[in-house]
C-alpha positions in Angstrom: -8.6 222.1 149.4 -8.4 220.5 146.3 -4.7 219.7 146.1 -5.3 218.6 149.6 -7.4 215.8 148.6 -5.8 214.7 145.8 -2.8 214.0 147.6 -4.9 211.9 150.8 -6.2 210.2 147.7 -2.8 209.2 146.3 -1.5 208.4 149.1 -4.3 206.0 150.0 -4.2 204.6 146.6 -0.3 203.9 147.4 -1.1 202.5 150.9 -3.3 200.1 149.3 -1.7 198.7 146.0 1.7 198.3 149.3 0.1 194.2 150.0 -0.1 193.7 146.6 3.5 195.1 145.9 4.5 193.3 148.8 2.9 189.8 147.2 4.4 189.8 144.3 8.1 190.4 145.7 7.6 187.7 147.8 6.6 185.5 144.8 9.7 185.9 142.9 11.8 185.5 145.7 13.4 182.7 145.3 13.7 181.7 149.3 10.0 182.0 149.1 9.9 179.3 146.3 7.7 177.3 146.3 4.3 179.9 146.0 2.1 178.9 143.3 2.3 174.8 141.3 5.3 173.4 140.8 4.9 171.4 137.7 7.4 168.0 137.5 7.8 166.8 133.8 7.7 162.9 134.0 9.1 162.0 130.1 7.4 158.7 129.9 3.8 157.5 130.0 2.2 157.2 133.8 2.1 153.5 135.5 6.0 153.1 135.2 8.6 153.7 137.4 9.0 156.9 136.9 6.0 158.3 136.9 5.5 155.7 140.3 8.5 157.8 141.6 7.6 161.1 140.8 4.2 160.7 142.5 6.0 159.7 145.4 8.4 163.0 145.4 5.1 164.8 144.8 2.7 164.4 147.4 5.4 164.4 149.8 6.9 168.2 148.7 2.6 169.1 148.7 2.2 167.6 152.1 5.4 169.5 153.1 4.4 173.4 151.5 0.7 172.9 150.7 1.4 174.4 147.4 0.3 171.8 144.4 2.9 169.6 142.7 1.7 168.2 139.4 2.6 165.3 137.2 2.8 165.9 133.6 3.3 163.2 131.8 5.1 164.1 128.5 6.4 160.3 126.7 8.0 160.2 123.2 11.6 160.0 121.9 13.2 158.4 124.5 12.3 160.9 127.2 13.1 163.7 124.5 10.3 165.5 124.8 9.6 166.2 128.1 13.2 167.1 128.9 13.3 169.3 126.1 10.1 171.1 127.5 12.0 171.5 131.0 15.2 172.9 128.7 13.1 175.5 127.9 11.2 176.8 130.5 11.8 179.5 132.9 14.6 178.7 135.5 12.4 179.9 138.1 11.8 176.4 140.3 8.2 176.1 138.9 9.2 173.2 136.6 11.4 170.4 137.3 12.4 167.1 135.2 12.1 163.9 136.7 14.8 162.1 134.4 16.2 159.2 133.9 19.9 157.2 133.0 18.0 157.4 129.6 17.5 161.8 129.5 20.7 162.3 130.5 23.4 159.2 130.3 22.4 157.0 127.3 20.8 159.7 125.0 23.6 162.7 124.7 25.4 159.3 122.4 22.9 157.5 121.5 21.2 160.5 119.3 23.2 162.4 116.8 21.0 165.4 117.5 19.0 166.5 120.7 16.6 169.0 121.2 18.6 170.3 124.7 21.9 170.1 125.5 22.3 167.8 128.7 24.9 169.8 130.5 24.4 173.7 129.4 20.7 173.3 129.7 20.0 172.0 133.1 20.8 172.5 136.6 21.1 168.3 138.6 19.2 168.7 141.8 19.1 165.2 143.8 19.4 161.8 142.8 16.0 160.0 143.7 16.4 155.6 143.2 18.7 153.5 141.0 17.5 150.0 140.1 18.0 147.1 138.2 15.9 145.9 135.0 14.3 142.4 134.6 15.2 140.1 131.7 11.3 138.5 131.5 10.3 136.3 128.6 7.3 135.2 127.4 6.5 131.8 129.0 5.8 129.6 125.5 8.8 130.0 124.7 11.3 127.1 125.9 13.9 128.5 128.0 14.1 128.2 131.6 17.4 130.0 131.9 19.2 132.4 130.9 22.0 129.7 129.3 18.7 128.1 127.1 17.1 131.2 126.2 20.8 132.2 124.4 20.5 128.7 122.9 17.2 129.6 121.4 18.0 133.3 120.3 20.7 132.1 118.4 19.1 129.3 117.1 16.6 131.3 115.3 18.2 134.4 114.5 16.1 137.3 113.4 12.9 135.7 114.8 12.2 136.9 118.1 11.4 140.8 119.2 12.0 142.7 122.2 10.0 145.7 124.3 11.4 148.8 125.2 9.4 152.3 126.2 11.3 154.0 123.5 14.3 154.5 121.3 17.3 155.9 123.7 15.6 153.9 127.0 17.6 151.8 129.7 15.5 149.0 128.2 16.5 149.6 124.0 19.9 149.5 125.1 20.2 146.6 127.6 18.8 144.8 125.1 21.4 145.7 122.3 23.8 145.7 124.4 22.5 141.7 125.6 23.1 141.4 122.1 25.9 142.6 120.7 27.7 140.1 124.1 26.2 136.8 122.7 26.2 137.6 119.2 22.3 137.1 118.8 20.1 138.6 116.3 16.7 140.5 117.5 14.3 143.3 116.6 13.2 146.2 118.8 9.7 147.3 119.2 9.5 150.3 120.6 6.3 151.2 123.0 5.1 154.7 124.8 5.5 152.8 128.5 6.3 150.1 130.8 2.4 149.5 131.2 2.3 148.8 127.4 5.0 146.8 127.7 3.8 144.9 130.4 0.6 144.3 127.7 2.2 143.3 125.1 4.2 140.5 126.6 1.2 139.3 128.8 -0.8 139.1 125.7 2.0 137.4 123.4 2.5 139.9 120.6 6.5 140.7 121.9 9.0 137.8 122.9 11.0 139.8 125.6 11.8 142.8 127.7 14.2 144.4 130.0 11.8 146.1 132.0 12.2 147.8 135.0 11.9 145.7 137.9 9.0 146.7 139.7 6.5 146.4 137.3 8.1 143.0 135.6 8.8 141.1 138.9 4.4 141.2 139.8 4.1 139.4 136.2 6.9 137.0 136.7 6.0 136.0 140.3 2.3 135.6 138.9 3.7 133.2 136.2 2.1 135.2 133.2 6.1 136.0 132.2 9.1 134.2 133.1 11.8 136.1 134.6 15.7 134.8 133.6 18.0 137.6 135.0 18.5 141.5 136.5 20.8 143.8 135.0 22.6 144.6 137.9 26.0 143.4 138.7 24.5 141.3 141.8 21.5 139.6 142.8 18.5 141.7 144.1 17.4 141.7 147.7 14.1 141.9 145.6 14.4 138.3 143.5 17.0 136.7 145.5 16.7 133.5 143.6 16.7 135.1 140.1 20.3 135.5 139.2 22.2 138.3 137.4 23.2 138.9 133.9 26.5 139.2 134.4 26.8 135.8 136.2 26.4 134.2 132.8 27.7 137.4 131.1 31.0 138.8 133.0 30.6 142.4 133.6 27.0 143.4 132.2 25.9 146.0 134.0 22.3 148.1 132.5 21.1 149.6 136.3 18.6 152.0 135.7 18.2 155.1 138.0 16.7 158.7 138.0 16.7 162.1 139.7 15.6 166.0 139.6 16.8 168.0 137.2 15.8 171.9 137.0 16.5 174.5 134.2 20.0 175.8 134.1 20.2 178.8 135.9 17.3 178.1 138.7 18.8 179.8 141.5 20.6 178.3 144.0 18.9 178.7 146.9 15.7 176.6 145.7 17.9 173.7 143.9 19.6 173.3 147.3 16.3 173.9 149.4 14.8 170.9 146.7 17.7 168.8 147.5 17.4 168.4 151.0 13.8 167.8 150.9 14.4 164.7 148.6 16.9 163.6 151.1 14.6 163.8 153.8 11.7 162.2 151.6 13.5 159.8 150.5 14.7 158.9 154.0 11.1 158.5 156.1 10.0 155.1 157.3 6.9 154.7 154.7 9.3 155.7 151.6 12.2 153.6 152.6 9.3 151.1 152.8 7.8 151.9 149.2 11.7 151.6 147.9 11.9 148.1 149.4 8.6 147.4 147.8 9.3 148.5 144.1 12.7 146.3 144.3 14.9 150.2 144.4 17.4 152.1 146.3 17.0 155.0 146.8 20.0 157.4 145.9 19.3 161.0 147.3 22.4 163.4 146.9 23.7 166.8 147.0 23.6 169.4 143.6 27.6 168.4 143.3 27.2 164.8 143.7 24.7 164.7 141.6 26.2 166.4 138.5 29.2 164.1 138.9 27.4 161.0 139.0 25.9 162.0 135.9 29.1 162.2 134.4 30.3 159.5 134.8 27.1 157.5 133.3 27.5 159.9 130.7 31.0 158.6 129.9 30.3 155.0 130.5 27.1 154.9 128.2 28.9 156.7 126.1 31.1 154.2 125.1 28.5 151.1 125.5 26.7 152.8 122.7 30.3 153.4 120.7 30.8 149.4 121.2 27.0 148.8 120.3 27.5 150.9 116.9 24.0 152.3 116.9 22.6 155.9 116.8 19.3 157.7 116.3 19.0 160.4 113.9 20.4 161.9 110.4 
């Protein structure tokens, strides 16, 4: 009797535990992703262009899967702090990086040592968007065109400073490339985000910046800053009256871009699902309209396409960093 009771009790416990075991297996099944909160690390401050795109993607993924997609801003060291956090995260699809040209194309050459390996530690998922930076100056500088500004810099060597959102960012390297090609001397003042740059510029604390067109253009249109050129090879449809810097400095190109990475080893089924999701999101009419407002071009891609694109950009910027002759770290 006692043995029969114990046997029945054991069967009952197994039956009761079965749903919990099934849930645990489903939660760990890559094909069932996502079954809980997903964190997207943005390695720059809140309010900047990278952050804006991160929140667009996160909002649509959250709506599709009815799971929380949370943006975690972790600025510092030109994006390296946030990127390193994702490089060390579990490869389960629940920690992603919204990286940029800085974190995965510029920094590998700019920094002597990185807390991550851009090729070994990450799985590229998809591009999101590309956009030019905009050269803006404080309006009290007596220059209304790019040639006039170059002359002003040459007449005042070492006296003007420029802002960026950190060493190694596209703003930083664009300014250094500009100084090299124009033979001018300027001083770098790093900040933590594009919002900080705009506050410093409009407050007259710095002289100029090659900041993201998304935030800089409204300031130029309002007259609080003066726009002199875009860093893309051609003029931007968002600011057709602003010349491309390449019109004055042939070959000048410092276009920004961003995309999504997962830690290396993330299951292919998750990576492919994410890439397809991003492609669908970037094709949505409301997102297309938002991209136009942000003066950006959607660039969704397959993981293989994104991997090849990054490799080409890394080679390009390595040549620029070498030509400029700058390196961070000992």
